[in-house]
C-alpha positions in Angstrom: 145.6 212.6 -72.3 142.1 213.9 -72.4 140.0 214.0 -75.5 139.5 217.3 -77.5 136.2 219.2 -76.7 134.8 218.8 -80.3 131.2 219.2 -81.3 129.2 215.9 -82.0 127.8 214.7 -85.3 124.4 212.9 -84.4 122.5 211.0 -87.2 119.9 208.9 -85.3 118.0 208.9 -82.0 120.0 212.0 -80.9 118.6 214.1 -83.5 116.0 216.8 -82.8 112.5 215.4 -82.3 113.9 211.8 -81.5 113.8 210.4 -78.0 117.5 210.6 -77.1 117.7 214.3 -78.0 115.1 215.1 -75.6 116.7 212.9 -72.8 120.3 214.0 -73.4 120.7 217.1 -75.4 117.7 219.4 -74.8 118.8 222.5 -73.2 122.4 221.5 -73.0 123.6 222.7 -76.6 125.0 226.0 -77.6 123.9 225.3 -81.3 122.6 222.4 -83.5 123.0 222.8 -87.3 122.2 220.5 -90.2 125.2 218.6 -91.4 126.5 215.7 -93.4 129.2 213.2 -92.8 130.8 212.2 -96.2 132.4 208.7 -96.5 129.8 206.8 -94.5 126.4 205.0 -95.2 123.7 204.4 -92.7 122.3 200.9 -91.7 119.1 200.2 -89.7 119.9 198.7 -86.4 117.3 197.4 -83.7 115.6 200.8 -83.1 118.6 202.9 -83.9 120.9 203.4 -86.8 124.7 202.6 -87.3 127.0 204.8 -89.6 129.4 202.4 -91.5 132.5 204.2 -93.0 132.4 203.6 -96.6 133.8 205.7 -99.5 131.1 207.5 -101.6 128.5 207.5 -99.0 126.9 210.4 -97.2 124.9 210.4 -93.8 122.5 213.2 -92.9 122.5 214.5 -89.3 123.2 217.6 -87.1 126.4 219.0 -85.8 125.7 219.6 -82.1 127.8 221.9 -80.0 127.4 221.4 -76.3 127.4 224.2 -73.8 130.8 224.3 -72.4 129.8 223.8 -68.8 127.9 220.7 -70.0 130.7 219.1 -72.3 132.4 216.6 -69.9 129.2 215.2 -68.4 127.5 215.0 -71.8 130.6 213.2 -73.4 130.4 210.7 -70.6 126.7 210.2 -71.0 126.8 209.8 -74.8 129.7 207.3 -74.4 127.4 205.4 -72.0 124.4 205.5 -74.4 126.5 204.2 -77.3 128.1 201.6 -75.0 131.5 203.0 -76.0 134.5 202.2 -73.8 137.9 203.2 -75.4 139.9 200.3 -76.6 137.1 197.7 -75.7 136.9 195.0 -78.5 133.3 194.5 -77.5 132.2 197.9 -78.6 129.2 198.3 -80.9 130.3 201.8 -81.7 133.6 203.6 -81.8 133.9 207.3 -81.3 136.1 208.7 -83.9 137.2 212.2 -85.0 135.9 213.1 -88.5 135.2 216.2 -90.7 131.6 217.0 -91.1 130.0 219.5 -93.8 127.8 222.1 -92.1 124.7 223.1 -94.2 122.3 225.9 -93.4 122.0 228.2 -90.5 120.7 226.0 -87.7 120.5 228.3 -84.8 124.2 229.6 -85.1 125.1 233.2 -85.5 123.6 235.7 -88.1 126.6 235.5 -90.3 125.8 231.8 -91.3 128.9 230.3 -89.9 127.7 229.9 -86.4 130.3 232.0 -84.6 128.2 235.1 -84.7 131.1 237.3 -85.4 129.8 238.6 -88.8 132.7 237.3 -91.0 131.1 234.1 -92.1 134.4 232.2 -91.7 133.5 229.9 -88.8 135.9 232.0 -86.6 136.6 230.1 -83.2 135.0 226.9 -84.4 137.9 226.1 -86.5 135.9 225.5 -89.7 137.7 225.4 -92.9 136.0 226.0 -96.5 136.2 223.3 -99.2 134.1 224.2 -102.2 132.2 226.9 -100.2 131.0 224.3 -97.7 132.2 224.8 -94.1 134.1 221.6 -92.7 134.2 221.0 -89.0 136.0 218.4 -87.0 133.7 216.5 -84.9 133.2 213.3 -82.7 131.1 210.7 -84.5 130.0 207.3 -83.2 130.5 204.8 -86.1 129.9 201.1 -86.1 132.9 199.1 -84.6 134.7 197.0 -87.1 133.0 193.7 -86.4 129.6 195.3 -86.4 130.3 197.2 -89.7 131.4 193.9 -91.3 128.1 192.2 -90.2 126.1 195.1 -91.5 127.9 195.0 -94.9 127.3 191.4 -95.3 123.6 191.2 -94.4 122.3 194.6 -93.0 119.4 196.8 -94.1 120.9 199.8 -95.9 119.1 203.1 -95.3 119.4 204.3 -99.0 118.7 208.0 -98.2 121.5 208.2 -95.5 118.7 210.0 -93.3 117.4 208.2 -90.3 114.4 210.6 -90.3 113.6 209.9 -93.9 113.7 206.0 -93.5 110.8 203.8 -94.6 
C-alpha cells in the first residue's frame, strides 16, 4: 500500500531561507503557508531541530504542498534527507501523519484557504475548521522514540518552538 500524497509540515532546515529548502523544495512546490503543529516541542540537534511529540507544545513551520509531478521523487528525497526508512528501529526521525494549523495566506489562493476557489473552506485540500483555524493532514518528521527520550532527558529545548527564532 502506498502512502497518501499529503503535504509536508516543515519546521527546520527545509523552511524558506534555510539551506535544505533551497536544495530540495525551491521550484517544486505548489504553495507554502505558515502553519503550526500542536502537541509537539522543538529541540536543538546538531545543526538541525527535532520535533518531539508532547502535549501542550506548539512548533512553528510551513505547510508545503509539492507540485503533483514532483511528489513521489520529493517524498523519497525527504525520507533520504531525514534518514527515514519505514519500520527501521535505527531511524532518527519517524514520518507520521498529523493535523497542522494553517495560519495566514502564504502563497495560496485569494480566498485565504489556499485552494483558490473563492469559498474560504479549504476545498480540495480537505481542510476542516476548528475554532476558525484550518486544519490540514500532513506528513511530519518527528523524533523517533529513542531519540525523543534522550532529548527529553538532556536535550536543549527551543522555547519559542520556532527554529528561525532560536538563540
